[in-house]
Structure formats: C-alpha cells, structure tokens
N, C-alpha and C positions, 0 to 999 in steps of 0.2 A: 267391363268390356266395351268395345265401341260398336255402335250400331250404324249401318249405312242409311243413307237417306231414302225415304219412301215418298213416292209421288202419288197423289190422289186427285182424281178428277172432281171438279166442283160443278154442281148443278146450277143452271141459271135461275132456277126457282129457289127463293130464299128459304122457305120452310122445309122444302124437301132436302135442300142442301144441309140445312142446320140439323135435321133429324138424322140424316145419314152420317153426318160428321160426328154427331154425338155417339151414335151406335158404334161407329168405327173406332172412335177414341176409347170408348169403354172397353171394346173388344181388345184393342191393342194393349190397353193397360192391364187387362186380365191376362192376356197372353204374355206380356212382359213380366208380370209378377210370377206367373207360372214358370216361365223360363228361368227366372232367378232362383227359385226355390227348388226346382226339379233337379234330381241327380242322374237322370237318364240322358240329359243333354249335356254335351261337353261344349264349353264356351270356346268360340274361335279366338285365335290369337291375332291381335292387331298391332301389337308393339313388340319391340325387341324383348326377347325372353329374359327374365331375371331368374337366374338359376342358383340354387344353393346345393346343387348336387355335389356330393363328395367324389373326388377323383383321386386316384392313386398313382404315384410316380413309379418309375421303374424300380426304385429301391424298395418299394412297398410302403413308402411313407405317405400318409394321408395329407392332401392339400385341400383347403377349402377355398372355393372361388369367391371372389368379391363381386357383389352386384355391380352391373355396369350402369353408369349414369347416361349412357348414350341411347337415343331413340332413333330408330330408322323409320323412314316413311313406309306406310303399309303397302303391301303388294296384293292386289285384288285377284288372287287366284288361289284355288284350293291346294292345300298341301298337308300331309300328315304332320310334318314337323316332329321335333323332339319334345315330348311332354314333360313338364317338371313333375317332381314327386308330389307337390302339393295340388296338382290338377286333378288327381284321382283321390277321392275321399270316401270313406264309408259313412253310413248313416250316423254312427256314433261320434264322428269327427266334431270337435268343438268348433264353435264360430271362431273366425280368425282373430277378432279383437280380444275375445276371452283368452285364447291361447297366448296372444302377445302379452296380455296383462300378467298371466301366470309366469311366462318366461321372464318378464322384467323383474318380478318379485324374486324368482329363483336366481336371476343374475345378481341382484343386490345382496342376497344372502351369501351366495358363493363368493362374491367379491370381498366381502368382509373377512372371510376365512382364508383368502389367498395370501401367500407371501409375495412381497414386492418383487423379488428376483424372478419369480415365476411369471408374473404379469408382464414384466419387462421383456422377458425372453419370448413370451407369446407374441407380443406386439412387434417385436423386432423381426421374428420369423415371418409374421403376417405381412409386414412392410416389405420385406425382401421378396415375397412371393407376388406382390401386386403387379409388377410389370408383366411377368409371365402369364398371370391369370387373366389380365385384361386382354392380352393378345388372343388367348384361347377363347375368351368370351366373344370377342369380335368375330372370330371365325364361325362360331356357332350361331351368332345373330344373323349372319348373312344367309345361313341355311334355313333359318326359322322365320324369315320375314313374310313368307306367304301366309295369308290369312283368308278366312271366309267372312264375308260381310252380308249382313241382312239389312233390308231397307226398313227404317223406322221413322217416325215423325221426328222433326227437329228437336222438339222439347224433350222427348225421351232420350234422344241422342245426347243432348247436352247434360242431362241428369246422370245418365249412365256413364258418360265420359268423366264427369266430375268424381263419381264414385270410384271409377277405375283409377283415376289419378291418386285419389286419397289412399285407396288400397295399395297402389303401387308404391307410394311413399312409405306407408307403414311396412309394406313387405321389404323394401330396401333397408329400412332401419333395423328391422328384425334380422335380416340376413347379415348385416354388418355386425350387429351385436352378437349374434350366434357365432359368427366367424371368429371374432376376437375372443369370446369366452371359450370357445372350443380350443383355440390355440393356447390360451392361458391354462386350461385344464391339462392339456398335453404337456406343456412345459413344466407344470407343477409336478406331474407324475414322474417326469424325468429327473427333475432337480432333486426330489426327495431321495432318490436312490444314489445320488452322488455324495462324495465325502464332503465334510464340512470345509476342508481347505479348498476344494474345487469350487464349491458354491460361493465361498467368500471371494475368491479370485475372479470368478465369472461375473459376480455382481459389480466388482470394481471396473471390469473391462466393458460392461454393457451400459453402465450408467450414462456415459457420454454419448453412446450410440442412440439411446432411447430419446434423449432430448433433441437430437438432430433429425429423427425420423418421423416426427409427428405430422400427420396429414391435415392441412388446414381446411380441406374440403369435407372433413368427416361431419357427421350429423351432430346435433346438439347433445344427444345422449352419449355419443363417443367423446365429445369434448368434456363432458362431466366425468366420464371414466378417466380421462387423462388428468384432470384436475385432482381426482382422488389418488391416482397413481403418484403424481408429484407430491402430494401431501404425505404419502407414505414413504417417499424416498429418504426423507430426513430420519424417520424412525429406522429405516433399513440400514442407513449408515452407522447409526449408533449400535444396532445389533451386530452389524458386520465388524465394527471395531472390537466389541466384546467377544465375538466369535474368534477374531484373529488373536486376541490376547489369550483366550482359552486354548487355542490351538498351539500357540507358542509355548505356553506353560506345559501342555501335554507333551509336545515334542521334546522339551528340555528334560522332563521327567523320564520320558522313554529312552532318550539318549543316555541319561545318567544310569538307568537300570541296565542298559546294554553294556556300559562301561564296567559297572560293578560285576555283571555276569562274566565279562571277559577276564577281569582280574581274578575272580574266584576260580575260573577254569585254569588260568595260568598257574595259580598257587597249587591247585590239585595236581597239575602235570609236574610241577617241581617236586611235590612231595613224593610222587611215584618213583622218581629217580633215586639212585643209590646215595650219592652225595649231592646231586643236583648240579646244574650248570649255572655259572655266573655270566650272564649274557650282557653284553654291553648295551647299557643304559638304554632304555626301553622305549619302544615306540609308543607304549601307552603313556608316554610322559605328558605332563600338562600341556606343553607346547604343541605336541602332535595331536592330542585330543582336541585342542581348541581349533586347529586347522581342519581336522576331520569334521568337527561339528559345523564349522562354517561351510565346508564343502557340501555336507549333507543338506543344510538349509538351502544353499543355492540350487542343488540338484532338485530338491522338492519344489521350490518355487518355479524352476524351469519347466518341470513336468506339469505343474498346475497351469502355467501359462500356455503351454502347448495344447493341453486338453481343452482349455477354455477357448482357444483360437479355433480348434477343430469344431467345438460345439457351435460357434458363431457362424462358421462357414457352411455348415450343413446341418440340417435337422435330422436326427436319427430316431429310430424306434426304441422302445423301452428295452427290448431284448438286446439290441446292439449296445445300448448304454451299459447294461449289466455286464456284458462281455468286456466292454472297454474298461469298466471299473476293476473287474477281476484282473485284466491284463496290467492295469496300473499297479495294483497291489502286488502282483507277481514280480513286476519289474522293480518295484521299490524294495521288495524283499531281496531280490537278486542283487540290487545295488548295495544294500546294506551288508549282505554276505561278502560281496567283493571288497567293501570298505573294511570289514572285519578281517578278511584275509590279508589285505594289504597292511593293516595295522599289526597283525601278528607277525608278518614278515619283517616289518620294521622292528618289532620287539626282539626278534631273534638275531637281528644284525648287531654286530659288535659296536660298542659305543663309539660314535664318531666324535672327534674333537671339534671345537668351534673354530677351526682354522679358516682363513679367508676362502680357501678353495672348496670347502665342504661345510655342510651344516647337518648335524645329526644329533642324535641322542643315543644313549647307551642304556641298556636294560640293566636293572640292578634290583635284586630281591634280597631280603635279609633273612637271617636266621637259618634254621635247618631246612626250611622249605626251599631255600634257594641253593642249598649245597654249601654255603659259606660255613666252614667249621666253627663251632662255638666251643671255647675252652671249658672243660668241665671243672667245677670247683672241687669235686672229689678227687680228680686226678692229681691235684697239687699235693695231696698227702703222700703220693707214691713217687714224686719227683723232687729231687733236691735242686737248689739254685746256687749260683756263685755267691750270692749274698749270705746264704746259710752256710756254705762250705768255708768261706773265707772269713774267719773270725776277725781278722785284722780289718776287713772291710766294714764290719759292724762298728768297730771302735772309731774308724776314721770318718765315716759319714753318718750323720744323724738324719732324722727325718727332714726332708726338704720342705720348702713352702708349698702350700696347697693351692693349686690352680694358677690363675693368671691375675696380674694386676689390672687395674682399670685403664691403663694408658696404651695398651697395645693397638687398639683400633685407630688411634691417632699418632702412632709411633713415628718419631723423627729419627731417621737413620743418619749416622755419620761414619766417616772412614776411621779405621784404627790408626792410632798414632803410636806405632811401635817401631823399634829398630829394625826388625826383620822385614818391614815393609810388605811387599806383595807375597812374601814367602812365610808369612806369620802362621805359626802353629801354637795356639794358646797354651797347651799343656807342656810343650817342649821349649817355648821361648819365654817362660815366666822368669824374667831376670830377677825380680824381687825374691822369689823363692830360692833360686839358685844361689844368690848371694848369701843366703842364710845357712847354706849347707856347711857341715863341719868338716867334710872331707870329700875327695873326688876319686879315691883310690879304686873304688869299685864302679866307677863310671856313673855315680849317682847323678851327676849333672846332665847326663844324657837320658835319664829316665823321666817319667811323667811327673810333673809338678803343676797341677792345674790351679788356676786362680780361685780364690774363695768365692767370688761372684763371677759366673760365666760371662764372658764379654758379649755385648750386644752391638758391637761396631762391625763394620764391613771392611773386608780386605781390599785394598786397591788393586787394579789391574796393572800389569807391566805395560810400559809404553809400547805402542805398536803391536799389541796382542792380536793374534789371528785365531780363527777357528782351527783346531788341531788337525793334523794330517790323519787321514783315515787308515785303519788297519787293512791289509798287512804292510802297506808302505811305511807306516809309522814305526815299524820295528827297525827300519834302517835310517830314517831321517825324521827330524822334527824342526819346527820353526825356531830359529835362534832367539827371536824376541819373546817367545813364550817362556823360555827358561834361559834368560840372558846371562849365563855363567860360563866362563872359559877356563877356569883354573884346572879342572879335570882334563881338558884338552891339552893344556900345557904340560901337566905332570904325568898323564897317562896316555897321551897320544901315541907314543912309541909302542905301547902294548895294545893298540887298536881298541881302546875303550870308546873314545869319542874324539871327533875332529870337527873343526869349523870349516864348512864348505859354503862360501857365499852367505846367503841368508838362512842356511840350514845348519843344524848340527847333525852330523852323520855318524853312524855306528857300524863299523866294519864287522862286528860280531866277535871281536876278540876279548880277551881278558888277561889278567896276570898269568894264569896257568894255561891259557889256550890262545896264545897270540895269533895263531893261524886259523882260528875259527872255532866256534862252540860246537858245531856238529861233529867235527872230528873228535873232539874231546868227549862228547856224549857217547859216541860209538866206542871209543877207547874204554870207557868204564864198563859198558855192557859186555865187551869182549873179555874183559878181565873177570867179571862175574856174570855169566849168562843168566843165572837165576834172577838177576834184577829184572830182566824182561820189561823194558820201558813200555808203558801203555797197556800192559796186560796184568802182570803181577804187581808192578809198581805203577801207581796212579798219582798219589799225592806225596810231594816231598817238601822238605824245608831247606832253604838255601841261606846259610848264615853268612853275614858280611857280603852281600850280593854284589856290591858295586853298582853298575848300571843295569844289572839283571839280565845280561845277554844269555847266561846259562839257562835261566827260566824261560826267556823269550824264545829260544830255539827248541826247547823241550816241547813246545806246543806241537811241533811237527811229529813228535812221538806220542801224542795224546796223553801228555803228562801235565798235571797242574803243579805249579811251584809257588809256595809261599816264600817270597824273598823278603829279607829284612836287613836293614843296616841303620846305624845311628845317624843322627843329624850332626855331623862332625866336620873336620877340616876337609873331607872329601865332599866338596861343595855340591849340594843338590843331587847326590847320586840317586836317591830314591825318587826324587822328583823327575829326573830323567827317565827312570824306569816307567813310572806311571804315565808320563807324557807319551812314551813309546807304545803304551797299551799293554804293559807287562805288570802282573800283580806284585805289589810290594807295600810294606809298611815301614814306618820309622820306629825302630826298637833297638835295644841293646842288651847284650848279655852282661848284666850288672849285678844288682843285689836282690832282684825280685824275679819271681817265676815269669816265664813267658805266658801271654794270655791265651794259652791253648790247653785243652784237656790232656790227660795222660794217654799214652799208647795209641796214637792216632796217625803218625807219619810213617810211610812205608820206607823212606830213605831220608837221611839227613846228610847234607852236603856242605863242606867247607873247603874253599879253594883260596889259600892264602888269606884267610878271614881275620887274621891278626887277633885271635882270641887265645889267651893263655890257658889252655885246657888243663894243664898239669898242676897249676898252682892251687894252694889252699885246699889240699885234699881232693882236688878234682871237682870242686863245687860246680863249676860251669859245665863240665862234661857230664856230671850227674844230672844236670837239668836236661841235657839232650837225651840222657837215658830215660828220663821220665816221659818225654813226649814221643820217643821212638817206639814203634810197635814191636812186641816180642817176635823175633825172627827177622826184624828189619835190619837195614844196613847203614853204617856210618862211613861215608866216603871222605877221606882226609887227604887232600892234595896240597902239600906244603913242603917247604925246603927241608925240614927235619927228616922227611921220608927219603929223600934222594941226595941231599948234600952232606958233606963230611966236615963242615965247619964245626969248631969246638962248641959253639952255642947250639947248633942244630943237633949235634951228637948228644949233648946233655938233655935236650928236650926230648929227643927220641927215646932215651933210656927211661925217663920219667913217664912218658906216655905209654911205653910198653908195660911198665910195672902197673900203672894205673888201670889200663884196659884189662890186664890179666886179673887183677883183684876185683874188677867189675864183672868178671866172667864173660867179657866180650871175646869172641873168636876172631883172630886175624885170618881172614879168608884169602887175601891176595895183596901182594905188593908188586906193582908193575911199573915199567918205565915207558913213557911215550917219547920216542926218539924225535918225532917231528917237532914237538914243543919243548923237548928237553926237560921234561918234568916226570915226576913219579907220583903214584897214589897208593895209599894204604886203605884197604876196605875191611871193616869190622862188621861182625854180626852179633846182635843181641840174643841172649839165650831165651828159650821158650819154656823153661822149667826152673824149679828152685834147687835142683840137685847140686849145681855148682856152688850156689850160695851156701848151702848147708855143709859142703865139704871143705870150705876154705879154712886154712889154719889161722890166718889173721883176719879178724872180722872188720877189716877196713877196706873200703868205707863201710860204715855200719848200715844195717837195715833200718828203715824208718819205723817209727812207732806205729802201732796198729791204729791209733786214732788220727794219724796223719793222712788226710784225704789226698790222694795223688791228683785228683781232678780240680782241687781248689787252686785257682790261678789268678784271682783278681787282687792285686796288691798284697800278695803273699811272699814273704821273704824266702830266699833260697835256703834249702836244707842240704847239708853234705851227707846225704843218705840215699839208700836205694829202696824201692818198694818191691815187695815180693811179686813174683810172676803169678798170674791167675792159674788155678789148677782145676777148678770146677768146669766141667765141659760146657755148662750153660753160661759161663761168665765171659764177659767181653775180653778178648785178647788171647784166648786159648786156641783159636783157629784163625787162619788167614782169611781175609774176605774173598768173595768170589772175584774172578777175573773181570777186568773192565771190558765191555760196558755192562755186563750182567749185574754187577754189584750195585749199579745205579738204581735198578728197578726192584730187586728182591729185598724183602725185609731182613734186617740183620738177624742172624741165627740166635743171638742172645736176647732178642725181644720175645717174651713168652706171653701167652694168652692170659695168664693169671694176672699180669700187670695191666692196669688201666692206662689207656693212652691219653694224650693231651685233650682229646675231644670226647672222651667218655667211652670209647669202644675198647675192646682188647687191643693191646699195643700193636700187634702185627696188622690187624684190620685197620686200625687208625692210620698206620703208615701208608697202607695201600690206598685207602680212600683219599688221604691228603694228596698223594701223587696224582690220582685221577682228577681230583678237583682242580689242581693247578694246571694240569695239561689242558683242561677245558677252558679255564680262564685265559691262559696265554694264547691258545689257538683261536678262540672265538672273540676275544676282546683285545688283548694287548697287541697282538701282531698286526691286526687290521683295523681295530676299532678306535684307537686313540690317536691316529695320525702321526705315529712315530716312525721315522725313517730309520730302520734298524741297521742300515749300512753305516750310519753315523754313530752307532752305539758300540762301544768296546768294553769300557770299564763299568761294571754294574755292582751295586751294593744292595743287598736285602737287609734293611735296617732292623728288622725283627723277624728273623727266620725261626722256624719251628723244626720241621723235618728236612728242610731244604727242598721242598717240593717246587717252589718257584724257580730255583736255580736248575733243578733237574729238568723242568719243562723247557728250558732254554738250551738244552744240550746240543741241538743241531745248529744253533746259530754260532757265529764267530765272535762270541762274547765270553767273558769269565765273570763269575758272580762271587763276591765276598759275602758270606753269610755271617751276620752279626747276631749272636745270641745274647740277649740282655741279661744282666746279672740278677735281676729279680724275676726272670722267667724260668720255667723248667729247663734243666740243663740237658738239652737235646743235641748239643754240639758233637758229642761222640758219634751219634747216629749219622750226622751230616758227613763226617769224615769216613765213616764205615761204607757209605755208598759212593765214595770216590769224589766227594766235593770237599771244599775247605771253608774255614770260617775263623771267627775270633770272638772272645768275650768283650763286652763293652757296656759302659753305663752312659746313656745318652744325656744324663745331667751334666756330663763333662764333654770336652772337645775330643775329637777323634785324632789318632796319631797318624795323620796324613797331611800332605802339603795342600795348599789351596788349588782349586781348579783341576782336580785329578779324577773326577768320576763323571761319566756321561749320563748315568741314570741312577736315581735312588728310588727304592721301593719300600714303602712303609705300610705294613698291614697291622692295623689296630695298635699302632705305637703311641700316638699322641694321647688317646683317651686313657691309657694306662700310665703313661709317663707324667701327665699333669697332676697326678696325685702326689708326686714327690718333688717336682721341680717345675719351673716356669717354661712356657712354650716359646716365648720370644727369643731367648738365647739359643734354643735349638734351631729355630728358623734362621738365625744368623749363622749358625754352624753349617746348616744345609747350604746356605748361600755361599759359604766359604768353600765347601767341598766340591760343589757342582761347577762344571765348566760353563762359561757363557754359551748358550744354545743347548745346554743339558736339560734333562727332564726330571720330573718328580711325579711319582704315582702314589697316591694316598688312598687307602681303604680304611674306613674307620666309622665311628659313630657320627651321626649327623651334627651334633654339637661341635665335635672336634673338627669336622670338615669345614664348618663355618669359620671357626677361629683360624685355621690354617689358611683358608682362602683370603681372609682379610689381611693377614700378615704378608702373604705372597703378593697381593696387590700393592701393599705399601712398599714392598721391595721391587716393584715394577716388573714382576714376573708376569708372563702372559698365561692366564688361566684358560686352558682350552676346554676343560670339562669340569663341572662341579655339579653333581647331582646327588640328591638324598631321597630315600624312600623307606618308610617303616623303620625309622631311627638308624638306618645304615646309609652310607654314602661312599662315593668314589670321586676322586679329584685327579686331574692331570694338568700339569703346568710346565712351562718352559722358561728358563732363566734368560734374561736379556743382558745386554752389555752395559746397562745403566749402573752408574756409581754416584754416590753423593758428592757434593762440591766442598763440603766442610769436613774438618778433622775433629776428632775428640780432643778436648783440651788435655794437655799433658799434665800428669800428676806429680 
C-alpha cells in the first residue's frame, strides 16, 4: 500500500533532535509492522483496483475480468469503494506468495492433462472477452480511485511502495493465469460432452484463430503457456486425423448396417405378400445408395460446421451444450429417417429407363420373396410339352449346342445376302432346301424349311423406310416405302384390298367377298347365326387365307381377336401388309403338316375365297380345321360354290356337303348378301360322339387313341377325327365363359389335384400368375421403362405361360401373340380358354413372320433356358429381324443371361435403357435403332 508523506519538526538542539528522531523512528517502525500484520485494519486503496471478481452475463454465462494494466492517479479523499474479495481474509488465509506457488503447481499439473482443443477454446473465448472487460474495468476504476492516505516517513513510503508494486505485479500475473486456466477448464468440460465429429471440426476451425489472437503484452508465464500450447498443436493434428479416420470408418459401417437393415425389411415385406410385387428397379440400387451416402456425409459435415460456428460466436453453459447435442442427435435421426423414407419411395417407383429425359432405377427382387413365379420341377411331371407330344420333332432335332461360343462379345455383324432382300424370312426363303423337295402338290414349298445353321446376318432396311403409322390410323393407311409392293394394288385394287395413294398404301376395308366393306360383312354373318355373338360368345377366331387381313382388322371393333394367316405366295406381301397395319397375322399354309395350334381352341374358323381345296384327299385339310375348332364352334365358308351355279362350283358343293355330313357338321345357315352379291354357308361342330358312333360309313375314320390332338409341331396331317370329350372335367365339354369374364376366371377343367407350373394347385397358380403380371405391368412396364405405349401395337410374349402378361395389357390398344415354347409345359390351351391367342414355336429356329413387324418383344426367362439347347447370337439376330426400328425389347432373366443379351444388343447398336441385376435375377429394356452394317455376307 502507499503511505502519505509525514512531516516532523526538527529541534535546533542536535542531541535532543537525534533522540526524538530515534524514538519516533522506532515508534513508526513498530506501528508500521503492526499495521502490516494486523487483520483489524483495512488497507486503504491508492491505485486502480485490480479485480478478479467473477461476473455473470445476462445469459448466465460466467466471464472472468482481465486485470487492468492502467494506473490512475490517487485521489486524496475518503471513499468506501468496492472491495476485492482478496481484501478480506480470515486468520487461516495463506500468505499470498504461498498461495501463488500452490496455484502455479496446480496449473502445471492441470495443463498436462488438458486437451489442446480445450485450451485453444478457452484462450479464444478469453481473447474475445478482453475488449468488453477492459471497458468494464475502466468504469470501476473511476469509482474506486478515492483512497485514504496516511503520513509516513519517506523511507517507509518508498519501501512499502516497492512492496505494493511487487505484490501488484504478482497479483496481476496470478489473475491472468487464473483467468486463462478457468476458461480452459470450462472449455474442457464443454468439449468433452460434444461428439467426436464436432470436436474434430471445431479443432480445425479454431487452429487458425488461436494463432492470430495471441496477446504480445501477456506476462512471461502466459508466453510459456502459449509455447506449450503450440507444442501440443502438432500432436493435436495427428490425433485429429486419426479421429477423423475413425469417424469416417464408423460412419461407413453405420451406413452399411442401415442399408442392410433396409434390404432385410424390404425382403420381409415382399415375403408377406401373396405373390409379391415386382417393382421397378429399386432405389436401393448401388447408384442411389452412393448418392444417398454422399448426401448424408455432406449433411453431417454441414451440421458440424454450423455447430462449430455457433460455439465460436458465443460461449454457452454446459446445460445448453447438452441440449444442443441432443437437438443435433434428434435432427440427425430425423434426417436419416427422411432419407430412408425417400429411398423407400424411390424403391417403390417403377424402374425408369436411362433415357436422356429421365434418370432412374427400377426395383427388382428375385425369387419367391419378390413375387416372381419360379417354375416347379415337380410340375413338369404333370404337364406335357410339344417336344414330348410330337415324336416327329424328336427325330428331326437332336440336342443343340450348349451355351455360346467365345466370339459373341466381339461379334461382327453383316447384312444378309439373300434374294428376298428386306423381306427375308429364313425358314420360308430357304432356297436350297426348297430346291431339294420332291414335290409341291401339298404346298410343301410354302411350309417351313429352316437352315441347318440359324443365320446370324441382319436384314437390310427398305430404302426411305419411316417409323410406322400409329394405330388406329394404320388400319387404313401405311407408308408405301415401308412395304414397297404394288402387285396387290394392281390385281386386287378393284376389290378394295389395297390402293396406292401418293406416299401411302391405303386400305378401303374391302375384300374379295366384301367389296363394300368388312363391317357390313361382319354384321351379315352375325345376323345369319345370332348365336355367334361377336365379342361375347365368340372371342378368338381363325381366318384362313386372310389376304391383307381387313376382316380381322375390323373385328377389333367387335372385341374379337383374329389369328389371320396366309402363305408367302404370289399374293405379294399380303401378311406383311396386315402386320404393318397393326393386324395380327402369320405366314403359314394349309399343306402337309398340322397348324402350330392346340386342338379345340378356336371359337370360329373363317374362310372367304381362301382358295383351299377342302374336299380333296378325303377332306384332310378340312379335318385339320376340325381339330382346331372348339366343339360347338362354327365354320363360316364364304365361297363361290355356296352361291354360284357354275359346273365346277356345283361339283365342289356336292363334295363339300357329303364331307361335312360324314364329319357330323351341322349346316346351320346358308344366306345371301345382296349388297356384296355373295353367300355364306355356316357349319357347327358337334359337342358329343353320338353322331360319330351312328355313322354307317366310318369315313373319315376316327383317329387312333394314341394320336395326341394337341401335338402340332412338325406333325404330318392325319385324315382322321378325334372323339369329342365326354368327361365333364375335360377341356372342350363346356363353352368358356363370355368375354371378358373368361379372361379372369380359371378354366373349369383346371383342378386342384393338378400341380400348377409354379408349384401351387393349378387354379391357384393361374390366379396368382394373373395378379403378379398385373402388378408388374401397372407398376413397372406402363410407367417405369420409358415406353410410349401409344407407339406400341404389335406385341409378342416370346415365352408365355398362362398368358398373364397379355391379360394385364387388356385395356391397352395392343394385341399380344403368346408363344409357348416346344420344350415348355403346354399351357397354350389355357391361353385360348381365357380369350387370348398364341402359337407353338422353337426359338432355336426363325419365326414365321416378315421383318420389322413387331413393336415390342417380351422375354421372361427365355434365354437362360434356351441356351442349353442352342446359341444366343442367332436368336438376337432373329429378334433384330422381327422388331421394327424404334421397337422395344423387355427381358427378365438370370443375371448371367442379362449380361450376355446386353452385350449382344450393344453390338447391334440397340440403345439399352435399363439393365439391372440383383440376387441372380435381372431386367433389361432396350430399343432398336435404325443402324445397319455396311457390308454383306459373302454369297455361298
């Protein structure tokens, strides 16, 4: 403390003065020592007060004031002032120096145990508080400058003043150290309660701030503390890097566990469904998961940065920190739930194709858990196949090559060098095989003669080919350059078959027997026999010698499906015209072999001047119609023998009348159409065997019991009849339900004792298959593959089972040709029973259709089964031949087969919109381009 000056009077007498001075000096010394050691006297304040008093902000946060280095001149007047805490001490209070020594030791021990981030945080907060606290200290100093001064000798004054300055310096150092340590302790307590990620991010953000905030005027002890802090920064960086790596690994493991849990939940949800849904390609796809993971990391880093920034801007209490951490955890969990919800929504979305306008993925699960039916091995025992039924087929085709050769991935495609050019049909234009035929009496040269090695060349496009006209406009006109043939227009134009109109070929809707239009002719038939009931009782019919298929084309208005066929003969491209118009048709002939259809499936068979000699050779050709006609079905014969009286016509009529009577067909109606000047005879097939048994002459004969009426693949015609079914549970004893009910109900002749294709009782199998395909079509195909269904008209299901895919497309303006493979269970009768149609075929061979005739092909587990018997590359060439430029292909198969097909499609310059595999199952969607090779195959 400071002591005021004391003035003493000196005596003129030397001894007296010396004695008094000595006494006074001793007395003053005693008094001074007593005052220094006494607790009953409070020292007056003569300098600016150095305060370490804790103050609290409005937020309840504790701030420590920094000692002020500023000294104000003393004010010589009494004042109570604001006393510091240290001014009042008890008897047990330790000396100041001893206390400082203990504090210094405690500071060193504590500093060794502190983490660098906490020290840095404390110093940073302390530095930010300095300006505000200095201002506060100045205001207090102005109020506390009043002091009480005592008069003392100059020597004592100087001694006590020196002691005061030393104590003040020590006191300032102690206050500074206590302030820094207190701040470090507070920061340490807060930081320990934060997450590792937050601590690491905060460390990075604060390292640069600490280096810039060092106060050069701090004491020597403070400088030593800074040096020790800087020494530890290097260690902190290493620990921070290790912590960051650990956090990254933990985040990756956590995200992986979350993904696995999501997949497990999805599989459980799929298992709970009846047959499950096949959803387009799944947002839990690797691409979507990668994006989600990246977004998750960015969100976490953003949250950490925001929290760190908030910590730097304001110092908060421990309770508030806890609340903030809890809020962060809650927000993180909420964000994760939102991401999971978004991911599940993406998974339920039908698979988007990779078109330029969209980017998506499709969900796809495998096996029973996804609802994709798996064929039961046991079911094969209860189902026959065409390969088993047609013994001739066994002899004709041996086991084919297994799998693929090693050249397909680098396959070089070339154009076919054939006489047929753009209209090449390999199994109908095999000139080498046709040249070897011994005769053509039974139209053998119009039948199938496939090459020994299926071709792998590509069919060229016609010059100036354009995308086809869309349905229903295509029924009336097509592009001339797509089918550039004019012969039919020249010879049949007067009958309104087809005409050339500018750049179009137009179809007035007429035919040889209905020059004035097909609709009048269709109504004429129904009026003659009302029981035909187009679109109700009659749903599926066969049109023999169809021409350009206008009859079948206009029957769509009556909700009737027509299987039209005609040979590839001098009536140039008639079937090609039909398909280009969007009307079902195949190239076939009534020749020496059975038609590729099962027995008793067509509701009506129609022939309008079809040029088939039904009456010759014991009626063999008419007996083939009897095989495929449903018991109780009708045969409509509109030909000149019915209404003309020419000698030839009269003779044919007599022979036909005798033949139909011997076949037990009932002549229901003979009517004349005055508008078209034609007539039609309509016959009905019997529903029982009574007539067969009562015949006097057993001609034509009944077929042998071992002759399977359903065997149709390369089976020679037989001049015999099969007995009508009599068992109430046998197919053909009852007429199907009226359309459209027959599409949805299980056929009456499917019984629960029979195992279905997928292992369930047959009726249940049928129903579950239908539900499965409705879900697939509605959730995936219609919206998830990027297909514009307004451009789709002609569809083929390359491996149909129950016809569920075709049934699911019922409400669209499309028709579907269901192909049942010869080595698959023979389910084609079921398809016809439900009001659909189809054909038998072996995809190791070319299909009997013209090039560029289908808009969409659908192949469900075709390639994985087929490659056991033949190569895939020729089949891909055949697909390329059948599909129109701009047409589509949908493949569902095993992952290995999907990969092979994708590689071949890319070599063919198809645009693969979607190719995704998961759990050994996959889906592929692709579109054909206009690309054609530049070179031709060398002629042999």
